Each structure stands twice: as structure tokens, then as C-alpha cells.
N, C-alpha and C positions, 0 to 999 in steps of 0.2 A: 837361384838357380843352381840345379845339382846335376851332373854330370856323371857318366861308369862305364869308363869305355868296355864295350864287348868285343873287341876284333879289330887286328892292328896288322896291317901287312904293305908292305913298300908302297900299291898301286890303290888301298884303300882302308879307311879307319872308319869302323860303326859304335854308335856312341847311342846309350840312353840319357835323354835331358827330361828331364821333369823341371817348371818351375810354378813356383807357388807367389805369383804376383796378386793382387789382388786392385780391385777397380780404388784409385788415387794415387798408384805409387808412380812416381814422376819417370814418363820414360827415357833413357839413354839411344846415345848414336853410336854404333858398331860396324862391324866390316865380316865384309866376307871374306875369308881368307883364301883362300877355293874353293873350283866346283864342289860344292851338295846339294843331295835331296833329302827333305826329310818330311819322315809322313807321323800326320797326327792321328795319332792313334785314341788320346782323349785329352776336351778341355774345349778352348777355344780360345786366339788372342789376335790383336792386329797388327800387320805387318805394312810397313809405310818406306816404301825406295825410290828413288826414279821420279817421283812424281806422281805417284801412283799408290792409293789403300787399297788392300785388301784385307778380307776377314775371313780367318783362316778357321776350317772345323774339323774336326772329328770326322780323318777321310780324304782331306785335303795333303796338298805337297807344298812344300816350299823350298822352291829352286834357288841356290846360292852363286853368284859369278860372281867370279877373285874382285878383288877390288873395292869391288859397291857396297857404299854405308846403307842401312836400313836401320830403323825403329822399332821396336815391338809392343804392341801396348796393352791393357789387360781394363778396357773401358766398361768389360758387360759381363765377364763371368771370372772367378777365379782359377789361374792358371792352368798349365795344360802339360801334357806329355808329348816326344816327339821319340819317333827312333829315327837316326840322321847317319847318314852315308856321306862321308869327303873321298870324294873322288880324287886323284892325278890326275895330270895330263894325259899322259898316254890312256887310261881308260876312257877317259874321257871320248879321246880323237878313236879311241875303236869304235867307241859306241855312234859313232856319227857325231865330229863338233857342229853344228848348225850353230852358231853362236844367238839365233834369234830362239830358239828353244833353250838354252840356259840362260835370257833374260828375259824370262817371262814374269818372272819374281815371286808366283805361285799358280800355284792348278787346284780347281773346284774338287770336292771330291768325283772325281772318274773310273768309272768298274775299271777301267781299262788299269789303271796306274793301283786301286785300293786292292783289290785281288793280290799285286806281287806287297804291296803293304802288308796283307795281313801274314801272308806268306812271309817275309822276311820278319814279323814277329814270330811265328809259330817256330822259327829255328831259332831266335833268340831265346824264344823260353825253350828250347830243345824238344818240344813236340815232334819235329820236321825233321827226318834228313838231309834237306838239304840245309848245303854249306849258305854263310851269309855273305860271304864275299861272292859264291856265284847270284844269290839276289838283287847283289848290289849291280854287278853285269846288266842283270835281265832289266831291272830297274832304270837304270841308266840309258839304255836300247830305246825302250818302252816310252820312256819320258818323250826320248826325240822324235820315236815317230808316232805319239799323240799329238805331238805340236805341229809339228810338221808337217803333218800328213800324209807322208810319204813315209812306206812299211820297207822296211829292206829286203829285196831278196832273197828268200829260200837258201841257205850255203849250197852252193852245189859241190855235190860230195865225191870226191878222185879215189879210184884204186887206192891213190896211196894216202889217200885220208883213213880210209876206211883199214890200210894196215897199221897206220899213227895209231886211230881209237884200241884197236886191237893190242898193240901192241904198250898201249902205256895202259891198258887196265890188264893185263897180263903182269906188268909192273907193280902199279897198285895196288895189287891183290898178292906180291911175292912182298910188298913191305907193309903190310897194311896193319903190323903189330906197330910201324911209327907215324909219330903228327906227319901228315900228309897235307898240304895247303891246294888251293889252288893252283898257284904260281908256282907251286914247285915240279908239280905234275906236268905245267905248261911247259917251263925250261926244259924240264928233262923230254920232252915231247918236238923241244925247238922252235914251239909258233908260242905267240903272245896268248896271255891268260883266257881274255876272250875269244880268240879264235877257237883254243882250244875247248874253252866252254862247249862253244857251239858246234862242232866236227863230234866232239866227243858226246853230246848227247843225241846228233841225228844219226850218227851211224850204229850204239849202245840203246840208244830208246832211255838212258836215266843219269846223270849228270853226276860225274868225277865223284864229286862227295858223297854223291848215294850210291854211289860203286863199292865206292870205300867204306861207308857204315856198311852197306849190305855181302861185304867180303868180309868185317871184322865179326856179322851174326852167322854166315854161314861157318865159319874157324872156333867159333865160341859153340857153336850147337854139334860141333865134332867133337869136342873134348871134353864138352857134359853128358854125352852120349856114352864115351868110350874111356876118360881119363877118371882120377879122383879126387884129382885138384881141387882143392877148394874155390865156390862161384869167386870168391874177389878174389882170387888172383888169377883165374883164365878171364877173367873183366882184365886186368891189367894187362894180361901176357897178351892178348890181342887186340891191343889199341885203345883201349875205354878208358878215358882219364878219370876218373871215377866210377864207384859202382853204381851210386842211384842213376848217373847214366845210363848204365850197362843194364839196369836192370827193368829199367822205366821201357827204354827200344827196344828190346828182349822181348816183353810183355807185348808190345804196340804190334811186335811183325808175329810173334807166334800164337797170341792170342795166352800164354798160361806167362806162370815165372820162372825164372830159368831154372830154379829148384822144384819145381813140379815137370818142367819138361827133363832134367833128367832121372827123375822118377818116375816120368811115361815111359822114358827109352829103355828103364830097365825090368818091365814089365806089366809096369801101373796103369793099362792102358786104357785107364778108367779114366784116367784124366781126361784124353783128349773126346772119349766117347761122349764123359761129360759137357763139354765143351763146346760138341758140333749135335748135340742132342740126342744123341745115340746113346741105342739101349745095349 
């Protein structure tokens, strides 16, 4: 088993797990240390816990409960790959701590969970501008809703919430060249990360991380059009951690590379015309 930590904050850790076990390997007992949600993106394995047996395949979700002993087996296929979210109690409580939801052991491939699992994988791969921590909050909330059969009531957005969301957006935009996590923005707003995610998204129509990325793209577009700085310098100046991530994200948004965007902004309109299929 190999694991790679993709994201780590006080309330949530996200890891990539890859198991190479084969049929015939001797299983061993393990114990869940905290609440967790593991999305199976590839392969299959058996999960034995609390006298129940589950067979998980791609799209299934393994749900960990603190202190629960379990055994994983590979009687049918070789190995599996999972994207796992390890959650602190305060996040679980914010999502709705219904103990029955967190003690089911595993959930079959359910569309309500699979779509979020794939969104999480896209975020992990860098092909989505939603944050891994944001998907973790959404996944925890959706799991409780699906298992309990009780959907959370839509958040009532007050005038104070609207002002708080707008002020937070202005703060994010003003500091977008720095690393900003969901917990940072929530602390600045004076609310819990889960509540902040809900109110920000409800008021502005995008998640905080999406707004952060788009603020960086907006600042980058202005610099590309008005400044002669190197593209690499612009990428770092606006807050992107590396050039490849900036280039990929900018191309996805603009339809052209940062360099071609700069050329188009300097009079080479043919670039955009070709992109749009115009003569």
C-alpha cells in the first residue's frame, strides 16, 4: 500500500491510496483513527467490519468510523485506488453528525456520491478550480443526507450573510496573490468553514476557492495585456504555485495559452477569431 498526502489542514486531510495486494495475500486487522470517506476510483476490494461484509468496486465509498476495526481483502482482483478524506470531529458535526450514517461501513456506487467523487478526483488532478477541502465538505454533507434520507434544509441567507459574503470576496480578491484556504477565509469571516462555504456559494454562486482562482486569472489577464513581465513571473505574482498549473488553468478559461492571449491583446486578433471560428 502506498499513500500520498494531497492536502492537509486542521479539519481535513486528503490522501491518494494505491494498494497492490493480490488474491492470496494474508489480510490483517486495522482500525479507523477518525471519520473518513474513501472514494474507490479503480479496482475492487472486500471490507469486513462489525460482522458485515462489503464488496467495493469503482464508484463505491468506504466510510470509516473512529475506533472501528476492519479487514480489507483482495479475493477477486488485484489492487485498488482510492481518494480518501480524513475528517476532524468539528467538520463531521457541521455536516450533520448522525451516527448511523457514519457506521454503515460502505456505500454502493450511488450517483449522488459518485459525481462528487469524480469532482474530487478532478480537483486532485488540477482539472477543476474547486478546492479539495470544499469537495470534502460537500461529500460529507451529501453522505449524511443520502444515508439518513433527510436532506439538509436550504440555508436561509440573511442580509448579514450577504454582506459577509461580499466582504469576504473583496478580502479574497485583495489577497489572492497569497495562499488562501477555506479555513483561512472562514476565520476571517468569523464563521465555521462549512457554514462559510454554504453562505458564500449561496450568495455569489461560486465556491470560495473558485472565486480565488478566478481572481488570480483576472489579475493575470490584466498583466498579460498591460505589462511586459515574463509569463512565469506573472504566474507567481498572481498566486499560482507553478507555471504548468497556471498555463493549464488559463488555457481552460481563455481557450488559448497565456502567451497567445498576450499576443491577441496586442493586436493579433486573428488568434481569437480562429478560436471562435470567425473569418
